[in-house]
C-alpha positions as CSV (number, residue, x, y, z in Angstrom):
1,M,-5.8,0.7,-14.3
2,K,-2.4,-0.1,-15.6
3,E,0.7,1.3,-13.9
4,K,3.8,2.2,-15.9
5,I,6.9,0.4,-14.7
6,T,9.9,0.2,-17.1
7,K,13.0,-0.6,-15.1
8,K,13.8,-2.4,-11.8
9,I,16.8,-2.9,-9.5
10,C,17.1,-4.9,-6.3
11,W,19.5,-5.1,-3.3
12,I,19.6,-8.3,-1.3
13,D,22.3,-9.9,0.9
14,G,24.8,-7.2,0.0
15,Y,24.4,-7.5,-3.8
16,W,22.8,-5.3,-6.5
17,I,20.9,-7.4,-9.0
18,L,18.0,-7.2,-11.5
19,N,14.7,-8.0,-9.9
20,E,14.2,-11.2,-11.9
21,E,17.5,-12.5,-10.5
22,I,16.3,-12.4,-6.9
23,K,16.7,-15.7,-5.1
24,L,15.0,-16.5,-1.9
25,S,15.2,-19.7,0.0
26,P,12.2,-22.0,-0.5
27,N,12.0,-22.1,3.3
28,D,11.5,-18.4,3.6
29,R,8.3,-17.7,5.4
30,G,7.7,-14.5,3.4
31,L,7.8,-16.6,0.2
32,N,5.8,-19.7,1.2
33,L,3.5,-18.2,3.9
34,S,3.3,-14.5,3.1
35,D,4.8,-13.9,6.6
36,G,6.3,-10.5,6.0
37,I,5.6,-6.8,5.9
38,F,6.6,-4.1,3.4
39,E,6.4,-0.4,2.6
40,T,6.1,1.3,-0.8
41,I,7.6,4.8,-0.9
42,L,7.4,7.4,-3.7
43,I,10.7,8.7,-5.1
44,L,10.2,12.3,-6.2
45,Q,13.0,14.3,-7.7
46,N,15.3,11.5,-6.7
47,Q,14.3,11.8,-3.0
48,P,12.2,9.4,-1.0
49,Q,9.0,11.1,0.2
50,L,7.5,10.7,3.7
51,L,10.2,8.1,4.5
52,T,10.1,8.6,8.2
53,A,6.3,8.1,8.3
54,H,6.6,4.9,6.3
55,L,9.4,3.5,8.4
56,N,7.5,4.3,11.6
57,R,4.6,2.3,10.4
58,W,6.9,-0.5,9.2
59,S,8.6,-0.7,12.6
60,D,5.3,-0.6,14.5
61,S,3.9,-3.3,12.2
62,A,6.9,-5.6,13.0
63,K,6.4,-5.0,16.7
64,Q,2.7,-5.7,16.7
65,L,3.2,-8.9,14.6
66,G,6.0,-10.3,16.8
67,M,8.8,-9.7,14.4
68,K,12.2,-8.2,15.1
69,S,12.7,-4.5,14.1
70,P,13.4,-3.9,10.4
71,P,16.4,-1.8,9.3
72,E,16.4,1.8,10.6
73,E,16.4,5.0,8.6
74,T,20.1,5.9,9.2
75,W,21.1,2.5,7.7
76,L,18.6,2.7,4.8
77,I,19.3,6.2,3.5
78,P,22.7,5.4,2.0
79,L,21.4,2.3,0.4
80,I,18.4,4.1,-1.1
81,N,20.7,6.8,-2.5
82,E,22.9,4.2,-4.0
83,A,19.9,2.5,-5.6
84,I,18.9,5.8,-7.2
85,N,22.5,6.4,-8.4
86,R,22.7,3.0,-9.9
87,M,19.4,3.3,-11.8
88,P,18.7,6.9,-13.0
89,L,15.0,7.6,-12.8
90,S,13.1,9.3,-15.6
91,K,12.2,12.8,-14.3
92,G,13.3,11.5,-10.9
93,F,10.1,9.4,-10.3
94,G,10.3,5.9,-8.8
95,A,8.6,3.5,-6.4
96,L,10.7,2.0,-3.7
97,R,9.6,-1.2,-1.9
98,L,11.2,-2.3,1.4
99,N,10.6,-5.9,2.3
100,W,10.9,-7.6,5.7
101,S,10.3,-11.3,5.9
102,R,10.4,-13.4,9.1
103,G,13.1,-15.5,7.4
104,D,13.6,-19.3,7.1
105,N,11.0,-21.7,8.4
106,N,13.2,-24.5,9.8
107,N,10.2,-26.8,10.4
108,R,7.3,-27.7,8.2
109,G,4.0,-25.9,9.2
110,I,3.0,-22.4,10.3
111,N,4.1,-22.5,13.9
112,L,6.5,-19.8,15.0
113,S,9.5,-20.8,17.0
114,T,9.3,-20.1,20.7
115,K,13.0,-19.8,20.8
116,K,14.6,-16.3,21.0
117,T,15.2,-14.9,17.5
118,T,17.4,-12.1,16.3
119,T,17.3,-9.6,13.5
120,K,19.7,-11.9,11.5
121,D,17.0,-14.5,11.4
122,H,14.8,-12.2,9.3
123,K,15.3,-11.3,5.6
124,F,15.5,-7.8,4.1
125,W,15.5,-6.8,0.5
126,L,15.0,-3.5,-1.4
127,E,13.4,-3.0,-4.8
128,L,13.5,0.2,-6.8
129,N,11.2,0.6,-9.8
130,E,11.1,3.4,-12.3
131,Y,7.5,4.6,-11.9
132,H,5.3,7.5,-13.0
133,P,2.3,8.5,-10.9
134,S,-1.1,8.4,-12.5
135,F,-4.2,10.6,-11.9
136,N,-6.6,9.3,-14.5
137,T,-10.3,8.7,-13.6
138,I,-11.4,5.2,-12.9
139,T,-14.5,3.1,-12.6
140,T,-15.1,0.7,-9.7
141,M,-17.4,-2.0,-8.5
142,I,-18.0,-3.3,-5.0
143,S,-16.6,-6.8,-4.8
144,R,-19.3,-9.4,-4.4
145,H,-16.9,-12.0,-2.9
146,E,-14.2,-10.2,-0.9
147,R,-14.6,-8.3,2.4
148,R,-12.1,-6.6,4.7
149,N,-12.1,-8.2,8.2
150,A,-13.0,-5.5,10.6
151,H,-11.9,-7.6,13.6
152,S,-8.5,-8.9,12.2
153,K,-5.3,-7.1,13.4
154,L,-3.8,-8.0,10.0
155,S,-6.1,-5.5,8.3
156,Q,-4.1,-2.8,10.1
157,Y,-0.7,-3.8,8.7
158,K,0.8,-3.9,5.2
159,T,1.7,-7.5,4.9
160,F,2.8,-9.7,2.0
161,G,-0.7,-11.3,1.9
162,Y,-2.4,-9.5,-1.0
163,L,-4.4,-12.3,-2.5
164,Q,-7.7,-10.9,-1.4
165,S,-6.9,-7.6,-3.2
166,I,-5.7,-9.5,-6.3
167,Q,-8.9,-11.5,-6.5
168,A,-11.1,-8.4,-6.0
169,R,-9.2,-6.4,-8.7
170,Y,-9.5,-9.4,-11.1
171,E,-13.2,-9.7,-10.4
172,S,-13.7,-6.0,-11.2
173,N,-11.6,-6.3,-14.4
174,L,-13.6,-9.3,-15.7
175,A,-16.7,-7.2,-15.1
176,G,-15.3,-4.3,-17.1
177,Y,-14.3,-2.0,-14.3
178,D,-10.8,-0.6,-13.4
179,D,-10.8,-1.5,-9.7
180,A,-12.8,-2.9,-6.8
181,L,-14.0,-1.4,-3.6
182,L,-14.2,-3.7,-0.6
183,L,-16.9,-3.8,2.0
184,S,-16.1,-4.5,5.6
185,T,-17.4,-7.5,7.5
186,N,-19.6,-5.1,9.4
187,G,-21.3,-3.9,6.2
188,E,-19.7,-0.5,5.7
189,I,-17.4,0.4,2.9
190,A,-13.7,0.0,3.8
191,C,-11.2,0.8,1.0
192,G,-10.0,0.0,-2.4
193,T,-7.7,-2.9,-3.3
194,T,-4.5,-0.9,-2.9
195,A,-5.7,2.5,-1.7
196,N,-7.7,4.4,0.8
197,L,-11.1,5.8,0.0
198,L,-11.9,9.5,0.2
199,I,-15.4,11.0,-0.2
200,R,-16.1,14.7,-0.8
201,R,-19.6,15.3,0.6
202,N,-21.1,18.6,1.6
203,N,-17.7,20.3,1.3
204,E,-16.1,17.8,3.7
205,W,-13.6,15.1,3.1
206,L,-14.7,11.8,4.7
207,T,-12.7,8.6,4.9
208,P,-13.8,5.2,6.3
209,R,-13.1,4.7,9.9
210,V,-10.2,2.4,10.9
211,E,-12.8,0.1,12.6
212,S,-14.0,-0.8,9.1
213,G,-10.8,-2.8,8.6
214,C,-9.2,-0.4,6.2
215,L,-5.4,-0.1,6.1
216,P,-4.4,3.1,7.9
217,G,-2.6,4.5,4.9
218,I,0.2,7.2,5.1
219,M,-1.7,9.7,2.9
220,R,-4.9,9.1,4.8
221,K,-3.1,9.8,8.1
222,R,-1.5,12.9,6.7
223,G,-5.0,14.2,5.8
224,L,-6.4,13.3,9.2
225,D,-3.5,14.8,11.2
226,A,-3.9,18.1,9.2
227,G,-7.6,18.2,9.9
228,L,-8.5,17.9,6.2
229,F,-10.2,14.5,6.5
230,K,-12.7,13.1,9.0
231,E,-13.3,9.5,9.7
232,A,-16.9,8.3,9.2
233,T,-19.1,5.2,8.8
234,I,-19.6,5.1,5.0
235,S,-22.5,3.4,3.3
236,P,-21.6,1.5,0.1
237,K,-24.2,3.6,-1.8
238,P,-23.0,7.1,-2.9
239,K,-25.1,10.1,-2.0
240,N,-26.2,12.8,-4.4
241,N,-23.3,15.1,-5.4
242,D,-20.7,12.8,-3.8
243,Q,-17.2,12.7,-5.3
244,W,-15.2,9.6,-4.5
245,L,-11.4,9.1,-4.8
246,L,-8.8,6.4,-4.2
247,I,-5.5,7.6,-2.8
248,N,-2.2,6.1,-1.8
249,S,1.5,7.2,-1.7
250,L,1.8,6.7,-5.5
251,N,-1.4,7.8,-7.0
252,C,-4.8,9.5,-6.7
253,H,-7.8,8.6,-8.9
254,S,-11.2,10.2,-9.1
255,I,-13.9,7.5,-9.3
256,T,-16.5,8.2,-12.0
257,R,-18.6,5.1,-11.4
258,V,-19.4,2.8,-8.5
259,N,-21.4,-0.2,-9.8
260,N,-24.1,1.4,-11.9
261,I,-24.0,4.7,-10.2
262,F,-22.2,7.5,-12.0
263,L,-20.3,10.2,-10.1
264,S,-18.9,13.5,-11.1
265,E,-15.1,13.8,-11.5
266,Y,-13.1,15.5,-8.8
267,K,-10.8,17.5,-11.1
268,E,-8.2,18.4,-8.4
269,A,-7.1,14.9,-7.6
270,K,-3.5,15.6,-8.5
271,T,-3.4,18.8,-6.5
272,L,-4.9,17.1,-3.4
273,W,-2.3,14.3,-3.7
274,Q,0.6,16.7,-4.1
275,S,-0.5,18.7,-1.1
276,L,-0.2,15.6,1.1
277,I,2.9,14.1,-0.5
278,V,5.1,17.1,0.0
279,Q,6.7,17.1,3.4
C-alpha cells in the first residue's frame, strides 16, 4: 500500500525549508521521547479540508495530555495558504501535517517539569506534501503481535508514537499483505495501522466502538455525527456478505482479504469518502 508523495516543504521557527533540512534540538521531547501530537489534513483544490475539526481534536489532545494549547486557526490559515503558494500542488492535492512537540527536555529522563510552562516552551512545525489520495483495494492480516490498549488514554490521541503501527504494517508486508488490522486488548477488532475500520453488514455501516482503543478519527466522527455509522463490538472474524473498509482523511480502501478470508469489494469507497470529506 504505497502512497505517492513527490514534493515537500516545511515551516519551522519562521523559516521555509525543504523537509530534509529540518533541524530539531536533540533535547526535543518530540524527537527523543515521541512526546508530541499531530494532525494530518487533506488539501483539496488548494484548500484544507475539515480544518476546524482537526484543530479542535488537536487542541483537546494537548489539553488532555497536559500540554499547552497549539497554534489557533486564525494564526495557521495564512501560514497554510503561504505553504500552498510556495509549493504549487498537482491538481490541488496535498497532505498537511501540523506538529506540536512538548519542546526541550532540560533534564535527562522522562519526567515532566512541575514548573509552570508557556506556549513558547513547546515546538511547532508544519509540513506540506504533494499527495494524491488512493482508493485501491487492499489485503489485510490481523497482527499477531500488536494490540491496541483499550485502557490507555494515549489510544485516544494522535501522538508521535507510531512504532506499534509501523511494526504491525511491517509484519503484514512480510507476510504478503498490504496492511494490518489491530485487535484490542479486550479481544475485539479496533482499527487499522493508520485508519479507522468500517464494516458494511446487513445494509448498516458499523465501526469499532471507542472503548476498543481505536483512535476517534475525523472521518469516523463525521459518519457517526451524520447517523451514517454506528459503533459496535466487532469480532475479528468477518461474517457472511460483510464488506470491510479502512478510512481516514486521506484515503479509503476496500478490504478484499482478512487473513485467509476473502471479502467482496465495496465499489463505492471513493464516493463514501468524498461524501464525508466535503464540508
